[in-house]
C-alpha positions in Angstrom: 11.0 8.9 17.6 7.5 7.7 17.4 4.2 9.6 17.6 0.5 8.6 17.6 -1.5 9.2 14.6 -5.2 8.4 14.2 -5.6 4.9 12.8 -7.5 5.5 9.4 -9.5 2.4 8.7 -11.1 1.0 5.5 -14.7 1.0 4.9 -16.8 -0.5 2.2 -18.1 1.4 -0.7 -19.5 0.9 -4.1 -19.2 1.5 -7.7 -16.0 3.0 -9.4 -14.3 2.9 -12.5 -11.1 2.7 -10.4 -10.2 -0.4 -8.3 -8.9 1.3 -5.1 -6.9 0.8 -2.1 -7.6 0.6 1.5 -5.6 2.2 4.3 -4.2 2.8 7.7 -1.5 3.0 10.0 -0.5 1.5 13.4 2.5 1.8 15.7 5.9 0.1 15.2 9.1 1.7 14.7 10.8 1.5 11.3 14.2 3.0 10.2 14.8 1.4 6.9 16.0 3.7 4.0 13.9 4.8 1.0 15.2 3.3 -2.2 15.4 4.9 -5.6 15.1 2.0 -8.0 14.5 -1.8 -7.9 17.6 -4.1 -7.4 18.8 -5.6 -10.6 19.3 -9.2 -9.4 17.4 -11.6 -11.7 14.8 -13.7 -10.0 12.5 -16.6 -10.9 9.2 -15.7 -12.6 6.1 -15.3 -10.5 2.8 -16.9 -11.4 1.2 -15.7 -14.6 -1.4 -13.0 -14.1 -5.1 -13.5 -14.4 -7.1 -11.1 -16.3 -7.9 -7.8 -14.3 -11.5 -7.6 -13.1 -13.0 -4.5 -11.9 -14.2 -5.2 -8.3 -17.8 -4.1 -7.4 -16.8 -2.9 -4.1 -14.9 0.0 -2.8 -13.1 0.6 0.2 -10.9 1.5 3.4 -9.8 1.2 7.0 -7.4 2.5 9.7 -4.8 2.4 12.5 -2.2 4.5 14.4 1.2 5.0 13.0 4.8 5.8 14.1 6.9 8.5 12.8 9.1 6.7 10.3 12.6 7.6 9.3 12.7 10.7 7.1 13.3 10.3 3.4 16.7 11.7 2.2 18.6 11.4 -1.1 17.8 8.1 -3.2 20.0 5.1 -2.3 21.4 2.9 -5.0 20.2 -0.4 -3.6 17.0 -1.5 -2.1 16.8 -2.0 1.7 16.5 -5.3 3.2 14.7 -6.8 6.2 16.9 -8.3 9.0 16.4 -12.0 9.7 15.0 -11.3 13.1 12.4 -9.0 11.7 11.5 -11.9 9.2 11.2 -14.1 12.1 8.8 -11.8 13.9 6.8 -11.4 10.7 6.5 -15.2 10.1 6.1 -16.4 13.8 5.0 -13.3 15.8 8.1 -13.6 17.9 11.8 -13.3 17.6 12.6 -16.7 19.1 10.1 -19.0 20.9 8.0 -21.2 18.5 10.1 -20.6 15.6 12.6 -23.1 14.0 16.3 -22.3 14.6 17.2 -21.0 11.1 19.8 -18.9 12.7 23.0 -19.8 10.9 24.4 -18.8 7.4 23.6 -15.7 5.5 20.6 -13.6 6.0 18.9 -14.8 2.8 19.4 -18.3 3.7 18.0 -17.9 7.2 14.8 -16.1 5.9 14.3 -18.9 3.2 14.6 -21.5 6.0 12.0 -19.5 7.9 9.6 -19.3 5.0 9.9 -23.0 4.4 8.9 -23.7 8.0 6.1 -21.3 8.2 4.5 -22.5 4.9 5.5 -26.1 5.3 1.8 -27.2 5.1 1.4 -25.8 1.6 4.4 -26.3 -0.8 2.8 -24.0 -3.5 2.4 -21.2 -1.1 6.0 -21.8 0.2 7.2 -21.4 -3.3 5.4 -18.2 -4.0 6.5 -16.8 -0.7 10.0 -17.5 -1.4 9.8 -16.1 -4.9 8.2 -12.9 -3.4 11.2 -12.7 -1.0 13.8 -13.5 -3.7 12.4 -10.9 -6.2 11.5 -8.0 -3.9 12.9 -8.7 -0.4 9.3 -8.8 0.9 8.3 -11.2 3.7 4.7 -12.5 3.8 4.0 -13.4 7.4 1.2 -12.8 10.1 -0.4 -10.0 11.7 -1.0 -10.3 15.6 -4.2 -10.4 17.2 -5.6 -6.8 18.0 -8.8 -5.0 18.7 -9.0 -1.8 16.5 -11.1 1.2 16.8 -11.9 1.9 13.2 -13.7 5.3 13.4 -16.8 5.3 11.3 -16.5 1.4 11.1 -16.6 0.8 14.9 -14.6 -1.9 16.9 -12.8 -4.5 14.9 -11.3 -7.7 16.1 -8.4 -9.0 14.0 -6.7 -12.5 14.2 -3.8 -13.9 12.4 -4.3 -16.3 9.6 -1.9 -17.7 6.9 -2.6 -17.5 3.2 -2.6 -21.1 2.5 -4.8 -23.7 0.8 -8.0 -22.1 -0.4 -6.5 -18.8 0.7 -3.4 -19.0 -1.3 -4.6 -16.8 -4.1 -4.2 -13.8 -1.8 -0.5 -14.4 -1.5 -0.3 -14.9 -5.2 -2.2 -11.5 -5.8 0.3 -9.9 -3.4 3.3 -11.4 -5.2 1.9 -10.2 -8.6 1.5 -6.6 -7.2 5.1 -6.6 -6.0 6.3 -7.6 -9.4 4.0 -4.9 -11.0 5.5 -2.2 -8.8 9.1 -3.2 -9.9 7.9 -3.1 -13.6 6.2 0.3 -13.0 9.1 2.0 -11.5 11.5 0.6 -14.0 9.4 1.9 -16.9 8.7 5.2 -15.2 12.4 5.9 -14.7 13.7 4.5 -18.1 12.9 7.6 -20.1 15.0 10.0 -17.9 14.0 12.3 -15.2 14.5 12.4 -11.5 14.7 9.3 -9.4 11.7 8.6 -7.1 12.1 9.0 -3.4 9.8 6.1 -2.7 10.1 2.8 -1.2 8.0 -0.2 -2.6 10.5 -3.1 -1.7 11.6 -5.0 1.3 8.2 -4.7 3.0 6.4 -7.1 5.4 3.0 -8.3 4.5 1.0 -9.5 7.5 -2.0 -11.7 6.8 -5.1 -11.8 9.0 -8.8 -11.8 9.1 -11.4 -9.7 10.8 -13.8 -11.7 12.9 -17.3 -11.5 11.5 -16.4 -8.5 9.2 -14.9 -7.7 5.9 -13.0 -4.6 7.0 -10.4 -3.4 7.1 -9.2 -4.8 3.8 -5.7 -3.6 4.7 -3.8 -1.2 6.9 -0.2 0.1 6.9 2.2 0.3 9.7 6.0 0.4 10.2 7.1 -0.6 6.6 4.5 -3.4 6.6 0.9 -3.8 5.3 -1.6 -6.0 7.2 -3.8 -7.7 4.7 -7.4 -9.0 5.5 -8.0 -12.4 3.8 -11.7 -11.6 4.2 -11.4 -8.0 3.0 -14.1 -6.7 0.8 -11.8 -5.2 -1.5 -9.5 -8.3 -1.9 -11.4 -10.0 -4.6 -9.2 -9.6 -7.7 -5.6 -9.1 -8.8 -6.3 -5.6 -9.9 -8.1 -4.7 -6.6 -5.3 -6.0 -4.6 -2.6 -4.3 -6.6 -4.3 -0.9 -6.2 -5.0 -1.4 -2.6 -1.4 -2.1 -1.8 -0.2 1.0 -3.8 -2.5 3.1 -1.6 -1.3 1.5 1.6 2.4 1.6 0.6 2.1 5.3 -0.1 1.0 5.9 3.6 4.3 4.4 4.7 6.2 6.7 2.3 4.2 9.8 3.4 5.1 9.1 7.0 8.7 8.5 6.0 8.7 12.0 4.3 7.9 13.6 7.6 4.1 13.2 7.3 4.3 15.2 4.1 0.5 15.3 3.5 -0.3 17.1 6.7 1.7 20.2 5.8 2.2 20.2 2.0 -1.3 19.3 0.9 -3.3 20.7 3.9 -3.9 24.2 2.5 -5.2 22.8 -0.8 -7.3 20.2 0.9 -8.8 22.6 3.4 -9.8 24.9 0.7 -11.7 22.2 -1.0 -13.4 21.2 2.1 -14.5 24.7 3.0 -15.8 25.2 -0.5 -17.9 22.0 -0.6 -19.1 21.8 3.0 -19.4 18.0 2.5 -21.6 18.2 -0.6 -20.8 15.0 -2.5 -21.5 16.6 -5.9 -19.3 19.5 -5.2 -16.5 17.1 -4.1 -16.7 15.0 -7.2 -14.3 17.2 -9.4 -11.7 17.2 -6.6 -11.8 13.4 -5.6 -8.7 11.6 -7.2 -10.5 8.4 -7.5 -14.3 7.3 -7.6 -14.0 5.4 -4.4 -16.9 6.1 -2.1 -17.8 5.0 1.4 -21.3 3.4 1.3 -23.8 6.0 2.7 -20.9 8.6 2.9 -18.6 10.6 0.8 -15.7 10.0 -1.5 -13.0 8.2 0.6 -10.6 11.0 0.0 -13.1 13.2 1.9 -14.8 11.0 4.3 -15.1 12.3 7.8 -14.4 10.5 11.1 -11.5 8.7 9.2 -8.5 10.0 11.0 -6.6 12.9 9.4 -8.4 12.8 6.1 -5.9 14.8 4.2 -3.6 11.7 4.4 -6.5 9.7 2.7 -6.7 12.3 0.0 -2.9 12.2 -0.4 -3.0 8.4 -0.8 -5.8 8.5 -3.4 -3.9 11.1 -5.2 -0.8 8.8 -5.3 -3.2 5.9 -6.5 -4.4 8.1 -9.2 -0.8 9.0 -10.2 -0.1 5.2 -10.4 -3.3 4.4 -12.5 -2.6 7.2 -14.9 1.2 6.7 -15.4 0.8 2.9 -15.7 -1.8 3.2 -18.4 0.6 5.5 -20.4 3.6 3.3 -19.9 1.7 0.2 -20.9 0.1 1.8 -24.0 -3.4 1.2 -22.4 -6.5 3.3 -22.5 -5.7 6.6 -20.9 -7.6 8.0 -17.9 -8.6 11.7 -17.9 -5.8 13.7 -16.5 -6.6 14.5 -13.0 -4.4 17.5 -13.0 -6.3 19.2 -15.8 -9.3 19.5 -13.6 -9.9 22.4 -11.1 -6.7 24.4 -10.2 -6.5 22.7 -6.8 -5.9 19.4 -8.6 -3.1 20.6 -10.7 -1.4 22.1 -7.4 -1.7 18.9 -5.5 -0.5 16.8 -8.5 2.5 19.0 -8.9 3.5 18.8 -5.2 3.0 15.0 -5.1 4.9 14.3 -8.2 8.0 16.6 -7.2 8.1 15.0 -3.7 7.8 11.4 -4.3 8.3 10.6 -8.0 11.2 12.7 -9.0 9.1 15.1 -11.1 8.4 12.4 -13.7 5.0 12.8 -15.3 4.4 10.8 -18.6 0.8 12.2 -19.1 0.3 15.0 -21.6 0.3 18.5 -20.7 -3.1 20.2 -20.0 -4.5 22.3 -22.8 
Protein backbone atom coordinates (compact mmCIF):
# COMPACT_ATOMS: atom_id res chain seq x y z
CA UNK A 1 0.00 0.00 0.00
CA UNK A 2 1.34 3.40 -0.94
CA UNK A 3 0.75 6.81 0.57
CA UNK A 4 2.01 10.26 -0.33
CA UNK A 5 4.59 11.88 1.90
CA UNK A 6 5.93 15.39 1.42
CA UNK A 7 9.15 15.21 -0.50
CA UNK A 8 11.91 16.49 1.75
CA UNK A 9 14.58 18.17 -0.33
CA UNK A 10 18.21 18.98 0.33
CA UNK A 11 19.42 22.44 0.63
CA UNK A 12 22.82 23.97 0.84
CA UNK A 13 24.37 25.05 4.04
CA UNK A 14 27.60 25.79 5.50
CA UNK A 15 30.14 24.88 8.14
CA UNK A 16 30.09 21.79 10.27
CA UNK A 17 32.38 19.55 12.05
CA UNK A 18 30.28 16.76 10.66
CA UNK A 19 29.97 15.85 6.99
CA UNK A 20 26.26 15.27 6.61
CA UNK A 21 23.72 13.65 4.36
CA UNK A 22 20.95 14.94 2.23
CA UNK A 23 17.53 13.54 1.99
CA UNK A 24 14.14 12.87 0.59
CA UNK A 25 11.67 10.42 -0.65
CA UNK A 26 9.57 9.84 -3.74
CA UNK A 27 6.97 7.42 -4.90
CA UNK A 28 7.67 3.83 -5.97
CA UNK A 29 6.52 0.64 -4.33
CA UNK A 30 9.06 -1.44 -2.47
CA UNK A 31 8.47 -4.73 -0.72
CA UNK A 32 11.93 -6.17 -0.12
CA UNK A 33 12.80 -7.47 3.36
CA UNK A 34 15.02 -5.77 5.92
CA UNK A 35 18.24 -7.75 6.58
CA UNK A 36 20.04 -8.21 9.86
CA UNK A 37 23.62 -8.65 8.70
CA UNK A 38 25.79 -8.59 5.57
CA UNK A 39 26.07 -11.69 3.45
CA UNK A 40 29.30 -13.59 4.04
CA UNK A 41 30.14 -14.23 0.39
CA UNK A 42 33.70 -13.02 -0.36
CA UNK A 43 33.97 -10.38 -3.05
CA UNK A 44 36.77 -8.62 -4.91
CA UNK A 45 38.27 -5.56 -3.19
CA UNK A 46 36.93 -2.11 -3.98
CA UNK A 47 39.21 0.77 -4.98
CA UNK A 48 41.37 1.99 -2.12
CA UNK A 49 39.93 4.87 -0.14
CA UNK A 50 41.24 8.37 -0.51
CA UNK A 51 41.83 10.42 2.68
CA UNK A 52 38.65 11.81 4.20
CA UNK A 53 38.12 15.51 3.67
CA UNK A 54 35.70 17.64 5.61
CA UNK A 55 33.47 19.23 2.96
CA UNK A 56 32.86 22.95 3.32
CA UNK A 57 29.22 22.75 2.40
CA UNK A 58 26.27 21.32 4.25
CA UNK A 59 23.11 20.08 2.93
CA UNK A 60 19.76 18.61 1.88
CA UNK A 61 16.70 17.94 -0.36
CA UNK A 62 13.35 16.20 -0.91
CA UNK A 63 10.67 14.05 -2.49
CA UNK A 64 7.43 12.16 -1.80
CA UNK A 65 7.60 8.56 -0.59
CA UNK A 66 5.64 5.33 -0.60
CA UNK A 67 4.72 3.25 2.39
CA UNK A 68 7.43 0.57 2.35
CA UNK A 69 7.03 -2.98 3.57
CA UNK A 70 7.00 -2.99 7.39
CA UNK A 71 10.10 -4.33 9.08
CA UNK A 72 9.67 -7.56 11.04
CA UNK A 73 12.17 -9.96 12.56
CA UNK A 74 15.74 -9.93 11.16
CA UNK A 75 16.30 -12.27 8.22
CA UNK A 76 19.51 -14.30 7.90
CA UNK A 77 20.45 -13.24 4.39
CA UNK A 78 20.48 -9.94 2.57
CA UNK A 79 17.63 -9.28 0.10
CA UNK A 80 18.28 -9.18 -3.62
CA UNK A 81 17.08 -7.05 -6.51
CA UNK A 82 15.26 -8.93 -9.30
CA UNK A 83 16.80 -8.81 -12.77
CA UNK A 84 13.85 -6.81 -14.16
CA UNK A 85 14.34 -4.16 -11.45
CA UNK A 86 18.05 -3.99 -12.31
CA UNK A 87 17.06 -3.50 -15.95
CA UNK A 88 14.77 -0.61 -15.00
CA UNK A 89 17.50 0.96 -12.90
CA UNK A 90 20.06 0.71 -15.67
CA UNK A 91 17.92 1.49 -18.73
CA UNK A 92 14.83 3.23 -17.27
CA UNK A 93 12.68 0.53 -18.83
CA UNK A 94 11.96 -3.14 -18.31
CA UNK A 95 12.57 -4.03 -21.97
CA UNK A 96 12.92 -1.53 -24.83
CA UNK A 97 16.38 -0.12 -25.36
CA UNK A 98 18.11 -2.60 -23.09
CA UNK A 99 20.21 -5.56 -24.33
CA UNK A 100 18.65 -9.04 -24.05
CA UNK A 101 20.63 -10.29 -20.99
CA UNK A 102 17.56 -12.37 -20.22
CA UNK A 103 18.97 -15.86 -19.86
CA UNK A 104 20.92 -17.60 -17.14
CA UNK A 105 20.95 -17.02 -13.38
CA UNK A 106 19.86 -13.61 -12.04
CA UNK A 107 23.42 -12.54 -11.13
CA UNK A 108 24.66 -13.32 -14.65
CA UNK A 109 21.82 -11.32 -16.18
CA UNK A 110 22.60 -8.31 -13.98
CA UNK A 111 26.33 -8.46 -14.72
CA UNK A 112 25.43 -8.56 -18.42
CA UNK A 113 23.22 -5.48 -18.00
CA UNK A 114 25.97 -3.64 -16.12
CA UNK A 115 28.51 -4.44 -18.84
CA UNK A 116 26.13 -3.11 -21.49
CA UNK A 117 25.20 0.05 -19.59
CA UNK A 118 28.81 0.97 -18.72
CA UNK A 119 30.34 -0.24 -21.97
CA UNK A 120 31.79 3.20 -22.72
CA UNK A 121 33.91 3.18 -19.55
CA UNK A 122 35.57 -0.13 -18.60
CA UNK A 123 36.77 1.23 -15.23
CA UNK A 124 33.27 2.34 -14.31
CA UNK A 125 31.92 -1.02 -15.47
CA UNK A 126 34.39 -2.79 -13.19
CA UNK A 127 33.44 -0.62 -10.20
CA UNK A 128 29.69 -1.06 -10.81
CA UNK A 129 30.15 -4.82 -11.08
CA UNK A 130 32.19 -4.99 -7.87
CA UNK A 131 29.54 -2.94 -6.11
CA UNK A 132 26.90 -5.43 -7.22
CA UNK A 133 29.01 -8.48 -6.35
CA UNK A 134 29.80 -7.15 -2.89
CA UNK A 135 26.56 -5.57 -1.74
CA UNK A 136 23.91 -6.52 -4.30
CA UNK A 137 23.57 -2.82 -5.18
CA UNK A 138 22.81 -1.71 -8.74
CA UNK A 139 24.10 1.67 -9.95
CA UNK A 140 21.84 2.99 -12.69
CA UNK A 141 19.93 6.11 -13.71
CA UNK A 142 17.20 8.32 -12.28
CA UNK A 143 14.41 9.27 -14.71
CA UNK A 144 13.86 12.89 -15.72
CA UNK A 145 11.51 14.72 -13.38
CA UNK A 146 10.47 18.11 -12.05
CA UNK A 147 10.59 18.30 -8.27
CA UNK A 148 8.92 20.79 -5.98
CA UNK A 149 11.66 21.21 -3.40
CA UNK A 150 9.99 23.19 -0.63
CA UNK A 151 12.24 26.07 0.40
CA UNK A 152 14.51 25.25 -2.57
CA UNK A 153 11.92 25.96 -5.24
CA UNK A 154 11.28 23.96 -8.43
CA UNK A 155 14.09 21.64 -9.55
CA UNK A 156 14.60 19.92 -12.91
CA UNK A 157 16.44 16.59 -12.76
CA UNK A 158 17.80 14.62 -15.71
CA UNK A 159 19.53 11.21 -15.86
CA UNK A 160 23.31 11.10 -16.24
CA UNK A 161 25.69 8.16 -15.92
CA UNK A 162 28.78 8.38 -13.60
CA UNK A 163 31.39 7.70 -16.28
CA UNK A 164 34.56 9.42 -17.45
CA UNK A 165 35.26 12.50 -15.36
CA UNK A 166 32.18 11.69 -13.25
CA UNK A 167 33.37 8.19 -12.36
CA UNK A 168 34.66 9.25 -8.95
CA UNK A 169 31.05 9.52 -7.74
CA UNK A 170 30.44 5.85 -8.51
CA UNK A 171 33.68 4.99 -6.71
CA UNK A 172 32.61 6.99 -3.65
CA UNK A 173 29.26 5.18 -3.59
CA UNK A 174 31.06 1.83 -3.81
CA UNK A 175 33.38 2.80 -0.97
CA UNK A 176 30.39 3.89 1.13
CA UNK A 177 28.69 0.53 0.58
CA UNK A 178 31.86 -1.28 1.67
CA UNK A 179 32.09 0.96 4.74
CA UNK A 180 28.49 0.19 5.75
CA UNK A 181 29.19 -3.55 5.56
CA UNK A 182 32.27 -3.07 7.73
CA UNK A 183 30.36 -0.85 10.15
CA UNK A 184 27.54 -3.33 10.77
CA UNK A 185 29.98 -6.23 11.00
CA UNK A 186 31.98 -4.43 13.71
CA UNK A 187 28.84 -3.18 15.44
CA UNK A 188 27.43 -6.68 15.90
CA UNK A 189 30.68 -8.57 16.53
CA UNK A 190 30.71 -7.80 20.26
CA UNK A 191 27.27 -9.25 20.93
CA UNK A 192 23.95 -7.55 21.44
CA UNK A 193 20.82 -7.53 19.33
CA UNK A 194 20.76 -7.74 15.56
CA UNK A 195 19.92 -4.50 13.72
CA UNK A 196 16.57 -4.38 11.96
CA UNK A 197 18.07 -2.27 9.24
CA UNK A 198 18.65 -2.63 5.52
CA UNK A 199 21.76 -1.19 3.89
CA UNK A 200 22.31 -3.64 1.02
CA UNK A 201 20.63 -4.58 -2.28
CA UNK A 202 19.76 -0.96 -3.02
CA UNK A 203 19.44 0.96 -6.26
CA UNK A 204 21.59 4.03 -6.85
CA UNK A 205 20.03 6.31 -9.46
CA UNK A 206 22.45 8.87 -10.89
CA UNK A 207 21.27 12.22 -12.23
CA UNK A 208 22.05 15.93 -12.26
CA UNK A 209 19.90 18.98 -11.55
CA UNK A 210 19.75 21.48 -14.40
CA UNK A 211 21.51 24.70 -13.41
CA UNK A 212 21.46 23.78 -9.71
CA UNK A 213 23.48 21.84 -7.16
CA UNK A 214 20.50 20.60 -5.15
CA UNK A 215 19.24 18.06 -4.26
CA UNK A 216 22.47 16.26 -3.49
CA UNK A 217 20.39 13.09 -3.10
CA UNK A 218 16.94 11.83 -2.25
CA UNK A 219 15.58 8.48 -1.15
CA UNK A 220 12.69 6.50 -2.60
CA UNK A 221 11.55 2.87 -2.80
CA UNK A 222 14.81 1.17 -1.63
CA UNK A 223 16.83 3.40 -3.91
CA UNK A 224 18.78 6.65 -3.60
CA UNK A 225 18.89 9.23 -6.38
CA UNK A 226 22.35 10.83 -6.46
CA UNK A 227 23.15 14.21 -8.02
CA UNK A 228 26.47 14.30 -9.86
CA UNK A 229 26.46 18.08 -9.38
CA UNK A 230 25.29 17.92 -5.76
CA UNK A 231 26.88 20.48 -3.46
CA UNK A 232 27.51 17.85 -0.79
CA UNK A 233 29.01 15.28 -3.13
CA UNK A 234 32.57 16.57 -3.03
CA UNK A 235 34.45 13.96 -0.99
CA UNK A 236 34.40 10.30 -0.04
CA UNK A 237 33.39 11.12 3.53
CA UNK A 238 30.71 13.58 2.47
CA UNK A 239 29.11 11.01 0.16
CA UNK A 240 29.31 8.25 2.76
CA UNK A 241 27.50 10.32 5.39
CA UNK A 242 25.00 11.64 2.87
CA UNK A 243 24.08 8.08 1.91
CA UNK A 244 23.71 6.92 5.51
CA UNK A 245 21.22 9.75 6.08
CA UNK A 246 19.29 8.84 2.94
CA UNK A 247 19.25 5.10 3.60
CA UNK A 248 17.85 5.77 7.06
CA UNK A 249 14.80 7.41 5.44
CA UNK A 250 14.09 4.14 3.61
CA UNK A 251 14.36 2.17 6.85
CA UNK A 252 12.22 4.68 8.73
CA UNK A 253 9.49 4.22 6.14
CA UNK A 254 9.89 0.44 6.27
CA UNK A 255 9.37 0.59 10.04
CA UNK A 256 5.90 2.06 9.55
CA UNK A 257 7.00 5.72 9.33
CA UNK A 258 8.52 5.30 12.77
CA UNK A 259 9.76 8.87 13.27
CA UNK A 260 6.29 10.35 12.85
CA UNK A 261 5.00 8.52 15.92
CA UNK A 262 7.95 7.51 18.11
CA UNK A 263 9.94 10.77 17.93
CA UNK A 264 7.10 13.22 17.43
CA UNK A 265 6.47 14.04 21.12
CA UNK A 266 10.15 14.71 21.81
CA UNK A 267 10.60 16.70 18.61
CA UNK A 268 7.47 18.80 19.18
CA UNK A 269 8.54 19.60 22.74
CA UNK A 270 11.90 20.92 21.48
CA UNK A 271 10.24 23.03 18.78
CA UNK A 272 7.76 24.52 21.27
CA UNK A 273 10.56 25.40 23.67
CA UNK A 274 12.78 27.09 21.09
CA UNK A 275 10.27 28.83 18.78
CA UNK A 276 12.78 28.58 15.92
CA UNK A 277 15.66 30.28 17.76
CA UNK A 278 18.85 28.74 16.37
CA UNK A 279 20.86 29.23 19.57
CA UNK A 280 18.15 27.44 21.56
CA UNK A 281 18.04 24.55 19.07
CA UNK A 282 21.82 24.02 19.04
CA UNK A 283 22.02 21.56 21.99
CA UNK A 284 19.24 19.46 20.43
CA UNK A 285 20.62 19.29 16.87
CA UNK A 286 22.15 15.85 16.22
CA UNK A 287 24.63 17.29 13.70
CA UNK A 288 25.93 20.77 12.94
CA UNK A 289 24.33 20.79 9.49
CA UNK A 290 22.65 24.10 8.77
CA UNK A 291 20.69 25.50 5.88
CA UNK A 292 22.24 28.68 4.57
CA UNK A 293 20.24 31.56 6.01
CA UNK A 294 18.09 29.13 7.96
CA UNK A 295 18.19 26.72 10.86
CA UNK A 296 19.77 23.39 11.68
CA UNK A 297 18.69 20.93 9.02
CA UNK A 298 17.06 18.74 11.66
CA UNK A 299 14.69 21.64 12.47
CA UNK A 300 14.42 23.52 9.15
CA UNK A 301 10.85 24.58 8.35
CA UNK A 302 9.16 24.14 4.94
CA UNK A 303 11.02 20.87 4.48
CA UNK A 304 8.28 18.27 4.61
CA UNK A 305 7.59 16.55 7.92
CA UNK A 306 10.71 17.86 9.63
CA UNK A 307 10.65 15.20 12.35
CA UNK A 308 11.77 12.74 9.67
CA UNK A 309 14.84 14.88 9.03
CA UNK A 310 15.51 15.09 12.76
CA UNK A 311 15.36 11.27 12.86
CA UNK A 312 17.71 10.88 9.89
CA UNK A 313 20.21 13.31 11.42
CA UNK A 314 19.96 11.39 14.69
CA UNK A 315 20.73 8.15 12.80
CA UNK A 316 23.68 9.83 11.11
CA UNK A 317 24.98 10.96 14.51
CA UNK A 318 24.64 7.36 15.76
CA UNK A 319 26.70 6.16 12.79
CA UNK A 320 29.35 8.84 13.33
CA UNK A 321 29.73 8.14 17.05
CA UNK A 322 29.67 4.34 16.78
CA UNK A 323 32.05 4.30 13.79
CA UNK A 324 34.59 6.41 15.66
CA UNK A 325 34.49 4.05 18.65
CA UNK A 326 34.66 0.89 16.54
CA UNK A 327 37.66 2.20 14.59
CA UNK A 328 39.51 3.59 17.58
CA UNK A 329 39.26 7.13 16.22
CA UNK A 330 38.77 10.37 18.12
CA UNK A 331 35.41 10.17 19.85
CA UNK A 332 32.64 12.67 19.32
CA UNK A 333 30.83 14.17 22.28
CA UNK A 334 28.01 11.78 23.21
CA UNK A 335 24.77 13.26 21.88
CA UNK A 336 22.73 11.18 24.34
CA UNK A 337 24.47 12.93 27.26
CA UNK A 338 23.09 16.35 26.34
CA UNK A 339 19.62 17.55 27.34
CA UNK A 340 17.17 14.84 28.49
CA UNK A 341 15.32 14.98 25.16
CA UNK A 342 18.50 13.83 23.40
CA UNK A 343 18.82 10.77 25.60
CA UNK A 344 15.16 9.80 25.07
CA UNK A 345 15.38 10.13 21.30
CA UNK A 346 18.70 8.24 21.23
CA UNK A 347 17.33 5.32 23.22
CA UNK A 348 14.26 5.01 21.00
CA UNK A 349 16.35 5.04 17.81
CA UNK A 350 18.93 2.53 19.07
CA UNK A 351 16.25 0.13 20.27
CA UNK A 352 14.16 0.28 17.10
CA UNK A 353 16.84 0.07 14.40
CA UNK A 354 20.15 -1.05 15.89
CA UNK A 355 19.27 -3.90 18.23
CA UNK A 356 19.95 -1.81 21.33
CA UNK A 357 23.69 -1.79 20.54
CA UNK A 358 25.47 1.35 21.73
CA UNK A 359 29.28 1.19 21.94
CA UNK A 360 29.66 4.67 23.40
CA UNK A 361 30.26 5.12 27.13
CA UNK A 362 27.44 5.64 29.58
CA UNK A 363 26.71 9.22 30.56
CA UNK A 364 28.19 10.50 33.85
